[in-house]
C-alpha positions as CSV (number, residue, x, y, z in Angstrom):
1,X,55.6,-62.3,-35.6
2,X,55.1,-62.7,-39.3
3,X,51.3,-62.5,-38.9
4,X,51.6,-59.2,-37.1
5,X,54.0,-57.9,-39.8
6,X,51.4,-58.7,-42.5
7,X,48.9,-56.5,-40.5
8,X,51.5,-53.8,-40.3
9,X,52.0,-53.9,-44.0
10,X,48.2,-53.5,-44.5
11,X,48.3,-50.4,-42.3
12,X,51.1,-49.0,-44.4
13,X,49.3,-49.8,-47.7
14,X,46.1,-48.1,-46.5
15,X,48.1,-45.1,-45.4
16,X,50.1,-44.6,-48.5
17,X,47.1,-45.3,-50.8
18,X,45.2,-42.6,-48.9
19,X,48.0,-39.9,-48.7
20,X,50.5,-40.3,-51.5
21,X,48.3,-39.6,-54.6
22,X,47.2,-36.2,-53.2
23,X,50.8,-35.5,-52.1
24,X,52.2,-36.2,-55.5
25,X,49.6,-34.0,-57.2
26,X,50.4,-31.2,-54.8
27,X,54.2,-31.4,-55.3
28,X,54.1,-31.9,-59.1
29,X,51.4,-29.4,-60.0
30,X,51.7,-26.9,-57.1
31,X,48.3,-27.9,-55.6
32,X,45.3,-30.2,-56.0
33,X,41.5,-29.9,-55.6
34,X,39.4,-32.1,-53.3
35,X,35.8,-31.9,-52.1
36,X,35.1,-31.3,-48.4
37,X,33.7,-34.9,-48.1
38,X,36.8,-36.3,-49.8
39,X,39.1,-34.3,-47.5
40,X,37.3,-35.6,-44.4
41,X,37.4,-39.2,-45.7
42,X,41.1,-38.8,-46.4
43,X,41.8,-37.7,-42.9
44,X,39.5,-40.4,-41.5
45,X,41.4,-43.2,-43.2
46,X,44.6,-41.6,-42.0
47,X,43.3,-41.7,-38.5
48,X,42.2,-45.4,-38.8
49,X,45.5,-46.6,-40.2
50,X,47.6,-44.7,-37.6
51,X,45.3,-45.7,-34.7
52,X,45.5,-49.4,-35.8
53,X,49.3,-49.2,-36.3
54,X,49.8,-47.8,-32.8
55,X,47.8,-50.6,-31.2
56,X,49.5,-53.2,-33.4
57,X,52.9,-52.0,-32.4
58,X,52.0,-52.4,-28.8
59,X,50.8,-56.0,-29.4
60,X,54.0,-56.7,-31.3
61,X,56.0,-55.4,-28.3
62,X,54.1,-57.8,-26.0
63,X,54.9,-60.6,-28.5
64,X,58.7,-59.7,-28.2
65,X,58.4,-59.5,-24.4
66,X,57.0,-63.1,-24.2
67,X,59.5,-64.4,-26.8
68,X,62.5,-63.1,-24.8
69,X,61.3,-62.9,-21.1
70,X,59.0,-65.9,-21.0
71,X,59.8,-68.1,-24.0
72,X,58.4,-71.3,-22.4
73,X,54.9,-69.9,-22.4
74,X,55.1,-68.1,-25.7
75,X,53.4,-70.8,-27.8
76,X,50.6,-71.3,-25.3
77,X,49.8,-67.5,-25.2
78,X,50.6,-66.3,-28.7
79,X,48.4,-68.8,-30.5
80,X,46.0,-68.5,-33.5
81,X,43.1,-67.4,-31.3
82,X,45.1,-64.6,-29.6
83,X,46.3,-63.3,-33.0
84,X,42.8,-63.4,-34.6
85,X,41.2,-61.7,-31.6
86,X,43.9,-59.0,-31.1
87,X,43.9,-58.0,-34.8
88,X,40.1,-57.9,-34.9
89,X,40.0,-55.6,-31.9
90,X,42.8,-53.4,-33.3
91,X,41.0,-52.8,-36.6
92,X,37.6,-52.4,-34.8
93,X,39.1,-49.7,-32.5
94,X,40.7,-48.0,-35.5
95,X,37.3,-47.9,-37.3
96,X,35.5,-46.6,-34.1
97,X,38.1,-43.8,-33.8
98,X,37.7,-42.9,-37.5
99,X,33.9,-42.8,-37.0
100,X,34.2,-40.5,-34.0
101,X,36.4,-38.0,-35.8
102,X,34.2,-38.2,-39.0
103,X,31.0,-37.5,-37.0
104,X,32.5,-34.6,-35.0
105,X,34.0,-32.9,-38.0
106,X,30.9,-33.2,-40.1
107,X,29.0,-31.1,-37.6
108,X,31.4,-28.2,-38.1
109,X,30.6,-25.2,-40.3
110,X,33.3,-24.5,-42.9
111,X,33.4,-20.9,-44.0
112,X,36.7,-20.6,-45.9
113,X,39.1,-19.7,-47.3
114,X,38.9,-23.3,-48.5
115,X,42.7,-23.5,-49.0
116,X,44.8,-26.0,-47.0
117,X,48.5,-25.1,-46.8
118,X,49.6,-28.7,-46.5
119,X,50.4,-31.8,-48.5
120,X,47.1,-33.6,-47.6
121,X,44.1,-33.1,-45.4
122,X,45.4,-33.2,-41.8
123,X,43.6,-32.4,-38.6
124,X,44.8,-28.8,-37.8
125,X,44.6,-27.5,-41.4
126,X,41.0,-28.7,-41.6
127,X,40.0,-27.2,-38.3
128,X,41.4,-23.8,-39.3
129,X,38.8,-23.7,-42.1
130,X,36.0,-24.0,-39.7
131,X,34.1,-21.0,-38.2
132,X,32.6,-23.2,-35.5
133,X,33.8,-23.7,-32.0
134,X,36.4,-26.5,-32.1
135,X,37.2,-26.6,-28.4
136,X,35.2,-29.9,-28.0
137,X,37.1,-31.5,-30.8
138,X,40.4,-30.5,-29.3
139,X,39.3,-32.2,-26.0
140,X,38.3,-35.2,-28.0
141,X,41.7,-35.2,-29.7
142,X,43.4,-35.1,-26.3
143,X,41.3,-38.0,-24.9
144,X,41.8,-40.2,-28.0
145,X,45.5,-39.3,-28.1
146,X,46.0,-40.5,-24.5
147,X,44.0,-43.7,-25.0
148,X,45.2,-44.6,-28.5
149,X,48.7,-43.2,-28.6
150,X,50.0,-42.7,-25.1
151,X,48.7,-45.9,-23.4
152,X,50.1,-48.2,-26.2
153,X,53.3,-46.3,-25.9
154,X,53.5,-47.0,-22.1
155,X,52.9,-50.7,-22.8
156,X,55.8,-50.6,-25.4
157,X,58.1,-48.9,-23.0
158,X,57.3,-51.3,-20.1
159,X,57.8,-54.2,-22.4
160,X,61.2,-53.0,-23.5
161,X,62.2,-52.2,-19.9
162,X,61.6,-55.9,-19.0
163,X,63.3,-57.0,-22.2
164,X,66.4,-54.9,-21.5
165,X,66.6,-56.2,-17.9
166,X,66.4,-59.8,-19.3
167,X,69.0,-59.2,-21.9
168,X,71.4,-57.8,-19.4
169,X,71.1,-61.0,-17.4
170,X,72.3,-63.1,-20.3
171,X,75.9,-64.1,-19.7
172,X,77.2,-64.5,-23.3
173,X,77.6,-61.7,-25.7
174,X,76.3,-63.9,-28.5
175,X,73.1,-64.5,-26.5
176,X,72.6,-60.8,-25.9
177,X,73.1,-60.0,-29.5
178,X,70.7,-62.7,-30.6
179,X,68.0,-61.6,-28.1
180,X,68.4,-57.9,-29.1
181,X,68.3,-58.6,-32.8
182,X,64.8,-60.2,-32.5
183,X,63.3,-56.8,-31.4
184,X,65.7,-54.2,-32.9
185,X,63.6,-53.8,-36.1
186,X,60.4,-53.2,-34.1
187,X,62.2,-50.7,-31.8
188,X,63.4,-48.7,-34.8
189,X,59.9,-48.5,-36.2
190,X,58.3,-47.6,-32.9
191,X,60.9,-44.8,-32.3
192,X,60.2,-43.3,-35.8
193,X,56.4,-43.5,-35.6
194,X,55.8,-42.5,-32.0
195,X,58.4,-39.8,-32.0
196,X,56.7,-37.8,-34.8
197,X,53.1,-38.6,-33.7
198,X,53.7,-37.4,-30.1
199,X,55.3,-34.1,-31.4
200,X,52.6,-33.4,-34.0
201,X,49.4,-34.4,-32.0
202,X,50.2,-34.3,-28.3
203,X,52.1,-31.0,-28.2
204,X,50.3,-27.6,-28.8
205,X,50.2,-26.8,-32.5
206,X,51.1,-23.2,-31.8
207,X,54.6,-24.3,-30.7
208,X,55.4,-25.6,-34.2
209,X,56.1,-23.8,-37.4
210,X,54.2,-24.8,-40.5
211,X,57.3,-26.1,-42.2
212,X,58.2,-28.3,-39.2
213,X,54.6,-29.7,-39.0
214,X,54.8,-30.6,-42.7
215,X,58.1,-32.3,-42.3
216,X,57.0,-34.3,-39.3
217,X,53.8,-35.3,-41.0
218,X,55.8,-36.6,-44.0
219,X,57.9,-38.8,-41.7
220,X,55.0,-40.8,-40.3
221,X,52.8,-40.8,-43.4
222,X,55.5,-41.5,-46.1
223,X,58.9,-42.2,-44.7
224,X,57.9,-44.8,-42.1
225,X,55.7,-46.9,-44.4
226,X,58.6,-46.7,-47.0
227,X,61.2,-47.9,-44.5
228,X,59.1,-50.5,-42.7
229,X,59.6,-53.2,-45.4
230,X,63.3,-52.4,-45.7
231,X,63.8,-52.6,-41.9
232,X,61.9,-55.8,-41.4
233,X,63.4,-57.6,-44.4
234,X,67.1,-56.6,-44.3
235,X,67.2,-57.5,-40.6
236,X,65.4,-60.8,-41.0
237,X,67.5,-63.9,-41.0
238,X,65.0,-66.0,-43.0
239,X,64.9,-63.3,-45.7
240,X,68.7,-63.2,-45.8
241,X,68.9,-67.0,-46.1
242,X,66.4,-67.1,-48.9
243,X,68.2,-64.2,-50.7
244,X,71.6,-65.9,-50.5
245,X,70.0,-69.2,-51.7
246,X,68.4,-67.4,-54.7
247,X,71.7,-65.7,-55.5
248,X,73.5,-69.0,-55.3
249,X,71.0,-70.7,-57.6
250,X,71.4,-67.9,-60.1
251,X,75.2,-68.1,-59.9
252,X,75.1,-71.9,-60.4
253,X,72.7,-71.5,-63.3
254,X,74.9,-69.0,-65.0
255,X,78.0,-71.2,-64.5
256,X,76.2,-74.2,-66.1
257,X,75.0,-72.1,-69.0
258,X,78.5,-70.7,-69.5
259,X,80.1,-74.2,-69.5
């Protein structure tokens, strides 16, 4: 689980490094300038990090499923080989998705007004600048969205259905609480990320106001990466034990210094 959390942190670092500088310039100075190639690269890295994170969260849900529903086979399945192969495939798929978007959008003709009313270079604002026919790209968006967002989401839902059924079969309340606490952090992150991604990309853009689209985009590009470390550390027993030990050592050190 810690190995997958490190990969999740890499996705968050890539996402915030890509988005936050432009966002800060836009907020502080009322706007920022970026070249067309820079704008396309920003969106491409956004796609790669989000695609990889969706797949990673589905693998993490499978990890939690085995840990709770089939713990005796956990160590034989979730081994070093499985972790290395799954993470390699996840980043490779993310790179391929990024490449597909980059190639498709580079073939479009952009005629203006060259102004994006958004915090960063997102998909719909970029497509609105194009005078070319974007129907093929919208079909591509739908296909990639189903394969890269909806299918992992189905895997996550199925995993948690089996987890919920297994938890309900546990007799003691302490056992139920312990089993649920092992996957609660992951469930919170999944709810935040997928809830906003599905609304922004899977539903028609015409049904959203511009302000709502901006707010939802900020949730999965800024708020979720900000809260991920907090969620996974504050609900982690190992972190709590280490934190309490550190506080105890500091307290004893101050007492000795005082005496």
